C-alpha positions as CSV (number, residue, x, y, z in Angstrom):
1,M,56.9,-31.4,-1.0
2,A,54.0,-33.4,-2.4
3,M,52.2,-32.3,-5.5
4,K,48.4,-32.3,-6.0
5,E,48.3,-35.7,-7.6
6,N,49.9,-37.1,-4.6
7,I,47.5,-35.6,-2.1
8,K,45.0,-38.3,-1.2
9,P,41.4,-37.0,-1.5
10,A,39.5,-36.2,1.7
11,T,37.1,-39.1,1.4
12,G,35.1,-40.6,4.3
13,R,34.7,-39.2,7.7
14,L,37.3,-37.3,9.8
15,G,37.2,-38.0,13.5
16,V,38.4,-35.0,15.6
17,L,39.4,-36.2,19.1
18,V,39.9,-33.2,21.4
19,V,41.7,-33.4,24.8
20,G,39.6,-31.2,27.0
21,V,36.5,-31.7,24.8
22,G,34.4,-30.0,27.5
23,G,36.6,-26.9,27.8
24,A,35.7,-23.4,26.6
25,V,37.7,-23.5,23.4
26,S,36.6,-27.0,22.4
27,T,32.9,-26.5,23.0
28,T,33.0,-23.1,21.2
29,M,34.8,-24.7,18.2
30,I,32.4,-27.7,18.0
31,T,29.3,-25.6,18.3
32,G,30.4,-23.1,15.7
33,T,31.4,-25.9,13.3
34,L,28.1,-27.7,13.7
35,A,26.2,-24.4,13.2
36,A,28.2,-23.5,10.2
37,R,27.6,-26.7,8.4
38,K,23.9,-26.3,8.9
39,G,24.1,-22.8,7.5
40,L,23.1,-21.2,10.8
41,A,26.4,-19.3,11.4
42,K,29.4,-18.2,9.4
43,P,32.8,-19.7,10.2
44,I,34.3,-16.3,10.8
45,G,38.1,-16.4,11.6
46,A,38.6,-19.7,9.9
47,I,41.3,-19.5,7.3
48,T,40.4,-22.9,5.8
49,Q,36.8,-21.8,5.3
50,M,37.0,-18.1,4.4
51,A,40.5,-17.0,3.2
52,T,41.5,-16.6,-0.4
53,M,44.8,-16.8,-2.3
54,R,46.0,-15.3,-5.5
55,M,47.1,-17.8,-8.1
56,Q,49.8,-17.7,-10.8
57,D,47.4,-16.5,-13.4
58,G,46.2,-13.6,-11.2
59,S,42.8,-15.3,-10.3
60,E,41.8,-15.4,-6.6
61,K,40.3,-18.5,-5.2
62,L,39.2,-19.8,-1.8
63,I,41.9,-21.9,-0.2
64,K,39.3,-24.7,0.2
65,D,38.9,-24.7,-3.6
66,I,42.7,-24.9,-4.2
67,V,43.6,-27.9,-2.0
68,P,41.3,-30.9,-1.1
69,L,40.3,-30.0,2.5
70,A,38.0,-32.1,4.7
71,D,34.4,-30.9,4.4
72,L,32.9,-29.7,7.6
73,N,30.0,-32.1,7.0
74,D,32.4,-35.1,7.3
75,I,33.7,-34.2,10.7
76,V,32.8,-36.3,13.7
77,F,33.8,-34.8,17.2
78,G,34.8,-36.7,20.3
79,G,37.5,-36.6,22.9
80,W,38.4,-36.8,26.5
81,D,37.7,-34.7,29.6
82,I,38.2,-34.8,33.3
83,F,34.5,-34.1,33.8
84,P,31.8,-36.4,32.5
85,D,29.4,-33.7,31.2
86,N,28.3,-33.9,27.6
87,V,29.4,-31.0,25.3
88,Y,26.1,-29.1,25.6
89,K,26.2,-29.1,29.4
90,A,29.9,-28.2,29.4
91,A,29.3,-25.3,27.0
92,M,26.6,-24.0,29.3
93,Y,29.0,-24.1,32.1
94,A,31.8,-22.4,30.1
95,E,29.4,-19.4,29.4
96,V,31.2,-18.4,26.2
97,L,28.2,-18.9,23.9
98,K,24.6,-17.9,24.6
99,E,22.0,-20.6,25.3
100,K,20.1,-19.6,22.1
101,D,23.2,-20.3,20.0
102,L,23.9,-23.6,21.7
103,N,20.3,-24.6,21.2
104,L,20.8,-24.4,17.4
105,V,22.7,-27.7,17.6
106,R,21.6,-28.9,21.0
107,D,20.9,-32.5,20.1
108,E,24.2,-33.0,18.4
109,L,26.1,-31.4,21.3
110,Q,24.3,-33.6,23.9
111,N,25.3,-36.7,21.9
112,I,29.0,-35.8,22.2
113,K,30.1,-37.4,25.5
114,P,33.7,-37.5,26.6
115,M,35.9,-40.5,27.3
116,P,37.6,-40.5,30.7
117,A,40.8,-38.4,30.6
118,A,44.4,-39.4,31.2
119,F,45.1,-36.9,34.0
120,D,47.7,-36.3,36.7
121,H,46.6,-33.7,39.3
122,N,50.2,-32.7,39.9
123,F,50.4,-31.2,36.4
124,A,47.3,-29.0,37.0
125,K,46.8,-28.6,40.7
126,R,43.8,-26.2,40.4
127,L,41.8,-28.9,38.5
128,N,40.0,-31.5,40.5
129,G,39.1,-34.0,37.8
130,T,36.6,-36.7,38.7
131,Y,36.4,-38.5,35.3
132,I,39.8,-40.0,34.9
133,K,41.6,-43.2,33.9
134,K,43.2,-45.5,36.4
135,A,46.6,-46.3,35.0
136,D,49.5,-48.0,36.9
137,T,52.1,-46.4,34.6
138,R,52.4,-43.7,31.9
139,W,52.8,-46.6,29.4
140,D,49.5,-48.0,30.6
141,M,48.0,-44.5,30.1
142,V,49.2,-44.6,26.5
143,E,47.8,-48.0,25.9
144,Q,44.4,-47.0,27.1
145,L,44.4,-43.9,24.9
146,R,45.4,-45.9,21.9
147,E,42.5,-48.2,22.5
148,D,40.2,-45.1,22.8
149,I,41.4,-43.8,19.4
150,R,40.9,-47.2,17.7
151,N,37.4,-47.7,19.3
152,F,36.2,-44.2,18.3
153,K,37.4,-44.7,14.8
154,V,35.5,-48.0,14.4
155,A,32.3,-46.8,16.3
156,N,32.0,-43.6,14.2
157,N,33.1,-45.2,10.9
158,C,36.0,-42.7,10.5
159,E,38.5,-43.0,7.7
160,R,41.0,-40.7,9.5
161,I,41.5,-39.2,12.9
162,V,43.2,-36.0,14.2
163,V,44.0,-35.5,17.9
164,L,44.0,-31.9,19.3
165,W,45.1,-30.8,22.7
166,A,42.8,-28.0,23.8
167,A,43.1,-28.7,27.6
168,S,44.8,-26.6,30.2
169,T,48.4,-25.6,30.4
170,E,50.5,-28.1,32.4
171,I,53.2,-27.2,34.9
172,Y,56.6,-26.2,33.4
173,V,58.7,-29.3,32.6
174,P,62.3,-28.7,31.5
175,M,63.7,-30.9,28.7
176,T,65.7,-33.8,30.2
177,D,67.6,-36.9,28.9
178,E,64.3,-38.9,28.8
179,H,63.1,-36.6,26.1
180,N,66.1,-36.9,23.8
181,S,65.3,-40.1,22.0
182,L,62.3,-42.3,21.4
183,A,63.9,-45.3,23.2
184,A,64.6,-43.1,26.3
185,L,61.0,-41.7,26.2
186,E,59.4,-45.2,26.0
187,K,61.7,-46.5,28.8
188,A,60.7,-43.5,31.0
189,M,57.0,-44.2,30.3
190,K,57.3,-47.9,31.1
191,E,59.3,-47.1,34.3
192,N,56.7,-44.5,35.2
193,H,59.0,-41.4,35.5
194,V,55.9,-39.2,36.3
195,E,57.9,-36.0,36.9
196,V,59.2,-35.9,33.3
197,I,56.4,-37.6,31.4
198,A,53.5,-35.2,31.3
199,P,50.0,-36.5,30.5
200,S,50.0,-34.5,27.3
201,M,53.0,-36.6,26.1
202,C,50.9,-39.7,26.6
203,Y,48.2,-38.3,24.3
204,A,50.8,-37.2,21.7
205,Y,52.5,-40.6,21.8
206,A,49.2,-42.5,21.5
207,A,48.1,-40.3,18.5
208,I,51.4,-40.8,16.7
209,A,51.4,-44.5,17.4
210,E,48.0,-44.8,15.9
211,G,49.2,-42.9,12.8
212,T,47.1,-39.8,13.5
213,P,48.3,-36.1,13.4
214,F,48.7,-34.5,16.8
215,I,48.3,-30.7,17.5
216,M,49.5,-29.1,20.8
217,G,47.2,-26.1,21.5
218,A,48.8,-25.2,24.9
219,P,52.5,-24.2,25.7
220,N,53.3,-27.5,27.4
221,L,56.5,-29.3,26.7
222,C,55.1,-32.2,24.7
223,V,55.7,-32.8,21.0
224,D,58.5,-30.2,20.8
225,I,61.2,-32.8,22.0
226,P,63.6,-34.9,19.9
227,A,61.9,-38.2,21.0
228,M,58.5,-37.1,19.5
229,W,60.2,-35.8,16.3
230,E,61.9,-39.2,15.9
231,F,58.5,-40.9,16.4
232,A,56.6,-38.7,14.1
233,K,59.2,-39.3,11.4
234,K,59.1,-43.1,12.0
235,M,55.3,-43.2,11.7
236,N,55.0,-40.6,8.9
237,V,52.7,-38.4,11.0
238,P,52.5,-34.5,11.0
239,I,52.8,-32.8,14.4
240,A,52.0,-29.1,15.0
241,G,52.0,-26.5,17.8
242,K,52.3,-24.9,20.1
243,D,49.9,-22.6,22.0
244,F,47.0,-21.1,20.1
245,K,48.0,-17.5,19.0
246,S,44.7,-15.8,19.8
247,G,44.9,-12.5,21.7
248,Q,47.8,-10.4,23.1
249,T,50.6,-12.3,21.4
250,L,48.7,-12.0,18.1
251,M,48.9,-8.2,18.5
252,K,52.6,-8.5,19.3
253,T,53.3,-10.4,16.1
254,V,51.7,-7.6,14.1
255,L,53.1,-4.6,16.0
256,A,56.7,-5.7,16.5
257,P,57.2,-6.3,12.7
258,M,55.8,-2.8,12.1
259,F,58.4,-1.2,14.5
260,K,61.2,-3.3,12.9
261,T,60.2,-2.5,9.3
262,R,60.2,1.2,10.2
263,M,63.5,0.9,12.2
264,L,61.8,2.4,15.3
265,G,63.4,1.5,18.6
266,V,61.7,-0.2,21.6
267,S,62.9,0.3,25.2
268,G,60.1,-1.5,27.0
269,W,57.1,-3.7,26.5
270,F,54.8,-4.4,29.5
271,S,51.9,-6.8,29.0
272,T,49.3,-7.8,31.5
273,N,46.0,-9.8,31.2
274,I,43.0,-10.5,33.3
275,L,40.8,-13.6,32.6
276,G,38.4,-15.7,34.6
277,N,37.9,-19.0,32.8
278,R,39.4,-22.3,33.7
279,D,42.5,-21.4,31.9
280,G,42.9,-18.3,34.1
281,E,42.4,-20.4,37.2
282,V,45.1,-22.9,36.1
283,L,47.5,-20.2,35.2
284,D,47.1,-18.7,38.7
285,Q,49.4,-21.5,39.8
286,P,53.0,-20.3,39.4
287,E,54.3,-23.5,37.9
288,N,51.7,-23.4,35.2
289,F,52.2,-19.7,34.5
290,K,55.9,-20.3,33.9
291,T,55.0,-22.6,31.0
292,K,52.8,-19.8,29.5
293,E,55.3,-17.1,30.3
294,V,58.1,-18.8,28.3
295,S,55.8,-19.1,25.3
296,K,54.7,-15.4,25.5
297,L,58.1,-13.9,26.1
298,S,60.0,-15.5,23.2
299,V,58.1,-13.6,20.5
300,I,59.7,-10.2,20.7
301,D,63.3,-11.2,20.8
302,N,62.9,-13.4,17.8
303,I,61.2,-10.6,15.7
304,F,63.5,-7.8,16.7
305,E,66.9,-9.6,16.4
306,P,68.6,-7.4,19.1
307,E,72.0,-8.9,18.3
308,K,71.6,-7.5,14.7
309,F,70.0,-4.1,15.8
310,P,71.5,-3.3,19.2
311,D,70.8,0.4,18.9
312,L,67.1,-0.2,18.5
313,Y,66.4,-3.4,20.5
314,G,69.5,-4.2,22.5
315,D,68.1,-3.1,25.9
316,I,64.3,-3.9,25.9
317,Y,62.6,-4.6,29.2
318,H,59.9,-7.1,28.5
319,K,57.4,-8.2,31.2
320,V,54.3,-10.4,30.9
321,R,51.6,-10.9,33.5
322,I,48.4,-13.0,33.7
323,N,46.0,-12.4,36.5
324,Y,43.1,-14.6,37.4
325,Y,39.9,-12.5,37.7
326,P,36.8,-14.7,37.9
327,P,34.1,-12.0,37.1
328,R,35.5,-11.8,33.5
329,K,35.1,-15.5,32.7
330,D,36.1,-16.0,29.1
331,N,36.2,-12.3,28.2
332,K,39.9,-11.6,28.6
333,E,41.3,-8.1,28.8
334,A,44.8,-7.5,27.7
335,W,46.8,-4.3,28.2
336,D,50.1,-3.5,26.5
337,N,52.3,-0.5,27.3
338,I,55.0,-0.1,24.7
339,D,57.8,2.5,25.1
340,I,59.2,3.2,21.7
341,F,61.7,5.8,20.4
342,G,62.3,7.5,17.1
343,W,64.4,10.1,15.3
344,M,67.2,11.4,17.5
345,G,66.1,9.0,20.3
346,Y,62.9,10.9,21.2
347,P,60.5,8.7,23.2
348,M,56.9,7.9,22.4
349,E,54.3,5.5,23.9
350,I,51.7,3.2,22.5
351,K,48.9,1.7,24.7
352,V,46.9,-1.2,23.5
353,N,43.7,-2.4,25.3
354,F,42.3,-5.5,23.7
355,L,39.0,-6.7,25.2
356,C,38.9,-10.0,23.5
357,R,36.9,-13.2,23.9
358,D,39.5,-15.9,24.3
359,S,37.6,-18.9,22.9
360,I,36.0,-16.9,20.1
361,L,39.5,-16.2,18.8
362,A,40.9,-19.6,19.5
363,A,38.0,-21.7,18.1
364,P,38.7,-21.1,14.4
365,I,42.5,-21.5,15.0
366,A,41.8,-25.0,16.5
367,L,39.6,-25.9,13.5
368,D,42.1,-24.7,11.0
369,L,45.0,-26.6,12.7
370,V,42.9,-29.8,12.5
371,I,41.9,-29.4,8.9
372,F,45.4,-28.4,7.7
373,S,47.0,-31.2,9.7
374,D,44.7,-33.7,8.1
375,L,45.7,-32.2,4.7
376,A,49.4,-32.5,5.5
377,M,48.9,-36.1,6.4
378,R,47.1,-36.9,3.1
379,A,49.9,-35.0,1.3
380,G,52.6,-37.2,2.8
381,M,54.1,-34.4,5.0
382,Y,55.3,-35.6,8.4
383,G,57.1,-34.3,11.4
384,I,57.1,-30.6,12.5
385,Q,54.6,-28.6,10.3
386,T,56.6,-25.3,10.3
387,W,54.1,-23.8,7.9
388,L,51.4,-23.9,10.6
389,S,53.4,-21.4,12.8
390,F,50.9,-18.8,11.7
391,F,48.4,-20.2,14.3
392,C,50.8,-20.6,17.2
393,K,52.4,-18.4,19.9
394,S,55.4,-20.6,20.3
395,P,55.9,-22.2,16.9
396,M,57.6,-25.6,16.9
397,H,61.1,-25.9,15.5
398,D,64.0,-28.2,15.7
399,F,67.4,-27.3,17.2
400,E,68.8,-26.2,13.8
401,H,66.2,-23.6,13.0
402,Q,64.8,-20.5,14.6
403,P,61.0,-20.1,14.7
404,V,59.3,-17.4,12.6
405,H,57.1,-15.1,14.7
406,D,56.3,-12.3,12.3
407,L,52.6,-12.9,11.4
408,F,53.0,-11.7,7.8
409,R,56.0,-13.9,7.1
410,Q,54.1,-16.8,8.7
411,W,51.1,-16.1,6.4
412,R,53.4,-16.2,3.4
413,M,54.7,-19.6,4.6
414,V,51.1,-20.9,4.6
415,K,50.5,-19.7,1.1
416,E,53.8,-20.9,-0.2
417,T,53.2,-24.4,1.2
418,L,49.7,-24.6,-0.3
419,R,51.0,-23.4,-3.7
420,N,53.8,-26.0,-3.6
421,M,51.2,-28.7,-2.9
422,V,49.4,-27.9,-6.2
423,G,52.5,-27.1,-8.3
424,E,51.8,-23.4,-8.4
425,T,54.4,-20.6,-8.1
426,A,53.6,-17.2,-6.5
427,P,52.5,-14.3,-8.7
428,S,55.4,-12.3,-10.0
429,Y,54.9,-9.5,-7.3
430,L,55.2,-10.2,-3.6
431,D,52.0,-11.7,-2.4
C-alpha cells in the first residue's frame, strides 16, 4: 500500500468521461458537481466531499483534507451517448432535476456534447440509439474509443482521465473461455465474437489501454473477468465496480447485518420495485433483468453465511422483482417484506417501503467512485479496488476471495485504506 509521500498530487485537470453521459444518473451527477463548485448546492451524499474520519490522535478531519483528492473545480466532463443531445437537453428529458436547478449551470451543461457511442442493439434491445459508431469489429470499436480518450485529453488539456460506465444494464453474458485471459479476449475482439464481447468490455479495454481507471456502474459482466484483471495489472490501472448501490440493496446491506449481529433468523425476503426511467425500460427485457437479478440476489447469502448458521438462515426464500412503470420516471419505489423469527422460533415481519429517487442516490456514488479511483491511480494502486465495495451492489472480487456486502464492514475498509495511504493507524477503539 502506498504511503502519502508516494501519492502523486492531484495537479492539473481531471477529465471524467462517462459512458451514457446523457442518462439520468450522469446528467444529475454533472449538474450537481457544477452547482456545488459554484457554491449553488451542497454535494450531499458524496463521501469524498462531506465525510469525516477520526485520526490516530483523536482529531476528526474531512477525508478530502486527509488525502489529496481531485478538486471539483479541476474536473472536466465529457463522454459518449447513443443520442446526440447536449447534457442540458438530456437532463431536461430525464426529468430528475427541475429546470430552475438545471438553469443554474445551463451554459456549462449545453457545452457538454457527447461523442458517438460504441453500441450494439442486441445488448439493450429496448434502446434505439441513433448516435453510434460504425465499427467492423469489436477491436475496431476499441480503437475508436481509444482515439476518443486521447483526443478529449488533448482538447481539454487534462492531465488525467477516469472512465465511468453509467449507461444501461446489458443483457446477461455468462463467463466463457474468451474472458479467461488477455490473449483470448483480444483474439475474440479481433475475430469479432459479438455474443461474448459486450460493448462495455470495449470501453473498459480502451480505458485500461490508455492507462485510465475504469469504473463499472451497472451489473454487466465487464471488468470482473480474469482477462481484464490481467490487463489492469499489466497497465497498472485501478478498476472498480460493479452496480451502484443506491436504493433497495443499500437497505439490505444495513438490515441484514443487523439481523445477523442480533442472531435473529430470516425465513423469507421478498423485494419488488417499480421505476419508469430508461433503466426501468431496459430492465423490462428479461435478458437484461437477469443481469440485475444476479447482482441483487447475491447480497443476502453473503452476509448471512447460511452454511455457518443453518438454524437461522439455512432455508431463506429470496425473491427480487423489478417492474417497469412509466408514470414514476426516476422516482423508484421499493417494497421489502422480510419474514424473521426470534426466541423459540416465533415469527415477526418487517415491511420497508422506500420511495427513493434513483439518480439522486446514485449521482454522489458515481462522483465518489471517480474521485477515489483517481486517488488510487495516483497512489500506485492497480487492479480490483476492493476498498470501493462500499459503493457497489455486487463488489468485484477475484476467484480466491469472497466479496464483503455488509455496509459497515465496507465503510471500515474505506477508512482503513485511506489511513494506510497516509501512514496512520486506527484509533485504539473500533472506529
